[in-house]
C-alpha positions as a printed Julia matrix, in Angstrom:
253×3 Matrix{Float64}:
 -124.41  19.33  -66.73
 -121.54  19.08  -69.22
 -118.1   19.4   -67.65
 -115.98  22.31  -68.9
 -112.23  21.99  -68.79
 -110.31  25.21  -68.27
 -106.81  26.58  -68.78
 -105.47  28.83  -66.02
 -104.24  32.18  -67.32
 -103.22  34.04  -64.14
 -103.69  34.08  -60.4
 -102.76  35.64  -57.07
 -102.8   34.79  -53.38
 -105.12  36.62  -50.98
 -103.52  34.84  -48.02
 -102.11  31.39  -47.3
 -105.57  29.82  -47.58
 -107.31  31.81  -50.33
 -106.32  32.06  -53.99
 -107.88  33.96  -56.9
 -107.45  32.4   -60.34
 -108.48  33.41  -63.86
 -109.04  30.89  -66.63
 -110.5   30.38  -70.07
 -112.89  27.61  -71.14
 -111.19  25.07  -73.39
 -114.35  24.31  -75.38
 -114.5   27.87  -76.77
 -112.51  29.16  -79.77
 -109.21  30.6   -78.56
 -110.04  34.01  -80.06
 -113.43  34.26  -78.31
 -113.09  36.41  -75.16
 -114.6   34.65  -72.15
 -113.09  34.28  -68.68
 -113.95  32.25  -65.6
 -112.68  33.58  -62.24
 -112.2   31.1   -59.4
 -111.77  31.5   -55.67
 -110.11  28.59  -53.87
 -110.76  28.75  -50.12
 -108.97  26.06  -48.14
 -110.94  26.44  -44.91
 -114.46  26.21  -46.34
 -116.37  22.98  -46.92
 -117.02  23.81  -50.56
 -113.58  24.96  -51.59
 -114.13  26.22  -55.15
 -116.33  29.16  -56.21
 -116.44  30.93  -59.56
 -118.11  33.61  -61.64
 -117.91  34.23  -65.4
 -116.99  37.35  -67.33
 -118.3   36.91  -70.9
 -116.5   39.0   -73.55
 -113.52  39.53  -71.23
 -110.1   38.01  -71.91
 -108.48  38.27  -68.48
 -104.7   38.56  -68.75
 -103.74  39.49  -65.19
 -104.97  39.45  -61.59
 -103.67  41.02  -58.39
 -104.45  41.32  -54.69
 -104.97  44.78  -53.19
 -104.44  44.78  -49.39
 -106.72  46.79  -47.12
 -105.84  50.4   -46.26
 -107.3   52.8   -43.66
 -109.79  53.96  -46.32
 -110.32  50.84  -48.49
 -111.13  47.19  -47.81
 -109.03  44.47  -49.35
 -109.88  43.41  -52.89
 -108.93  41.15  -55.76
 -108.6   42.71  -59.18
 -108.81  41.3   -62.71
 -107.66  43.04  -65.92
 -108.74  42.22  -69.47
 -106.56  42.9   -72.49
 -109.09  45.55  -73.57
 -108.67  47.51  -70.33
 -111.73  46.24  -68.44
 -111.1   46.08  -64.69
 -113.09  44.16  -62.09
 -112.42  45.03  -58.43
 -114.07  42.46  -56.18
 -114.6   43.17  -52.46
 -116.77  41.72  -49.7
 -119.01  44.78  -49.94
 -119.51  44.45  -53.7
 -117.97  44.62  -57.14
 -116.7   47.65  -59.07
 -116.32  47.54  -62.87
 -114.08  50.14  -64.51
 -112.67  50.82  -67.97
 -109.24  52.12  -68.92
 -110.43  54.29  -71.79
 -107.29  54.42  -73.95
 -106.51  50.69  -73.75
 -107.41  47.85  -76.08
 -108.42  47.73  -79.73
 -112.2   48.06  -79.49
 -112.41  51.86  -79.2
 -111.16  54.57  -81.54
 -108.73  55.66  -78.83
 -107.37  52.14  -78.23
 -103.58  52.18  -78.01
 -103.21  48.42  -77.75
 -103.71  45.5   -75.4
 -102.85  45.59  -71.73
 -100.72  42.87  -70.15
 -100.5   43.36  -66.37
 -102.24  44.85  -63.32
 -100.32  45.33  -60.07
 -100.88  46.87  -56.66
  -97.93  49.06  -55.63
  -97.97  50.73  -52.22
 -101.77  50.56  -52.08
 -102.44  51.9   -55.59
 -103.31  50.02  -58.78
 -101.18  50.25  -61.92
 -101.5   48.7   -65.38
  -99.19  48.44  -68.38
  -99.17  47.06  -71.9
  -98.55  47.57  -75.62
  -96.72  50.64  -76.87
  -95.33  51.18  -73.35
  -98.64  52.45  -72.02
  -98.75  52.77  -68.21
 -101.7   53.85  -66.03
 -102.24  54.62  -62.37
 -105.67  54.49  -60.71
 -106.67  57.53  -58.67
 -110.15  57.95  -57.18
 -111.63  55.46  -59.64
 -109.98  57.07  -62.67
 -107.14  55.53  -64.67
 -104.61  58.15  -65.74
 -101.54  57.91  -67.97
  -98.16  58.06  -66.25
  -96.22  57.15  -69.41
  -95.0   60.57  -70.52
  -91.72  60.14  -72.36
  -92.06  56.38  -72.95
  -95.46  55.96  -74.67
  -94.97  55.01  -78.3
  -97.15  57.01  -80.69
  -98.06  55.25  -83.92
  -97.35  57.23  -87.07
 -100.25  55.52  -88.86
 -104.0   55.73  -88.49
 -105.79  52.39  -88.22
 -109.56  52.24  -88.73
 -111.18  51.27  -85.44
 -113.56  48.84  -87.17
 -110.72  47.0   -88.92
 -109.93  45.08  -85.75
 -107.93  42.28  -87.4
 -105.8   44.79  -89.27
 -105.3   46.85  -86.12
 -104.32  43.77  -84.15
 -101.8   42.67  -86.79
 -100.16  46.1   -86.94
 -100.1   46.58  -83.18
  -98.68  43.08  -82.71
  -95.82  44.17  -84.97
  -95.38  47.28  -82.81
  -95.4   45.05  -79.72
  -92.21  43.37  -80.9
  -90.35  46.61  -80.17
  -92.45  48.35  -77.5
  -94.53  46.31  -75.1
  -94.32  46.35  -71.32
  -95.13  42.94  -69.86
  -94.85  43.68  -66.14
  -94.7   46.52  -63.65
  -93.71  46.35  -59.97
  -92.25  48.43  -57.18
  -92.02  49.15  -53.46
  -93.45  52.68  -53.6
  -94.89  55.27  -55.98
  -91.44  56.8   -56.48
  -89.59  53.52  -57.06
  -91.31  51.56  -59.84
  -89.88  49.26  -62.52
  -91.37  48.12  -65.81
  -89.94  45.47  -68.13
  -90.75  44.42  -71.66
  -89.68  43.56  -75.19
  -86.05  43.38  -76.26
  -84.61  43.55  -72.76
  -86.32  46.81  -71.9
  -86.01  47.84  -68.22
  -87.53  51.17  -67.15
  -87.48  52.94  -63.79
  -89.97  55.55  -62.52
  -89.04  57.93  -59.69
  -92.53  59.36  -59.25
  -91.94  62.15  -61.77
  -90.27  60.7   -64.85
  -89.16  57.44  -66.44
  -85.56  56.44  -67.12
  -84.52  53.72  -69.55
  -81.86  51.59  -67.85
  -78.89  50.05  -69.63
  -79.85  47.16  -71.87
  -77.98  43.99  -70.92
  -79.98  41.44  -72.93
  -82.07  41.35  -76.1
  -84.43  38.78  -74.57
  -88.05  39.74  -73.92
  -88.58  40.22  -70.18
  -91.92  38.96  -68.86
  -92.11  39.17  -65.08
  -90.6   40.89  -62.03
  -90.19  39.52  -58.52
  -89.22  41.96  -55.75
  -87.07  40.55  -52.96
  -87.17  41.79  -49.37
  -83.88  43.63  -49.97
  -85.51  45.56  -52.85
  -83.5   43.69  -55.48
  -85.35  42.46  -58.55
  -85.41  39.02  -60.1
  -86.54  39.47  -63.71
  -87.32  36.49  -65.94
  -87.9   36.27  -69.67
  -87.67  34.42  -72.94
  -85.66  31.21  -73.34
  -84.85  30.94  -69.67
  -83.35  34.41  -69.22
  -82.88  35.53  -65.6
  -81.62  38.97  -64.5
  -81.04  40.32  -60.99
  -80.24  43.73  -59.48
  -81.71  47.21  -59.15
  -81.33  50.63  -60.7
  -78.79  51.84  -58.12
  -76.35  48.93  -58.14
  -77.07  47.83  -61.71
  -78.27  44.55  -63.2
  -76.48  41.35  -64.14
  -77.54  38.39  -66.22
  -77.79  35.19  -64.18
  -78.95  33.01  -67.1
  -78.81  34.04  -70.75
  -81.22  32.17  -73.01
  -80.23  28.79  -71.59
  -83.49  26.93  -72.34
  -86.09  26.56  -75.06
  -88.89  27.49  -72.65
  -89.84  31.01  -71.6
  -89.92  31.93  -67.91
């Protein structure tokens, strides 16, 4: 059997001994969607297990802890809005209808899936944000979703991708995180920081023009936000944010 080398694209911890990792096969063209999902289990004799998702370009994974009504799960999100929820009892495949470029309704690619206070959320291009409720993915992006003023033929995928990539430069959310359903943050292009109080979104004061890629929540409910060229921001919406590092490096965080 020919050995396939892979490049890891995302991952999450289930616990201190189990990790869930998405990757792409290096021997495939970079624009061909195909993902390989790995489990690493430290305490088993055979430590690595995987399954493939052809035609899926997985961009994000997350762990969903158990609740009184649901067992724990790992979740994988493709840029087109395909969602795999993997549990011991089985696998659920869902589709975020308005996401991606494949359908007529596609707003643009998704970038992140997160579990916040037991519920799943996803965000992406044109500031689209969704919350999962009873197996349905519903918009919660009223007031921030960017509506294109142009019509792009659904079949002209390359054209649509080029135009929406241009839109992404001004309006893409790269991460979403929070402690509860009424205290959620989203960050994105050009230093965008948004806060959701469970009813509406607020755009917080811009303190950097750097693209912001990822949020880490501390135990004190402060955020560490990292972005392009080594940018690091800390704070929260009540006390405000400050720049810890401002484009100090060539590499993105």
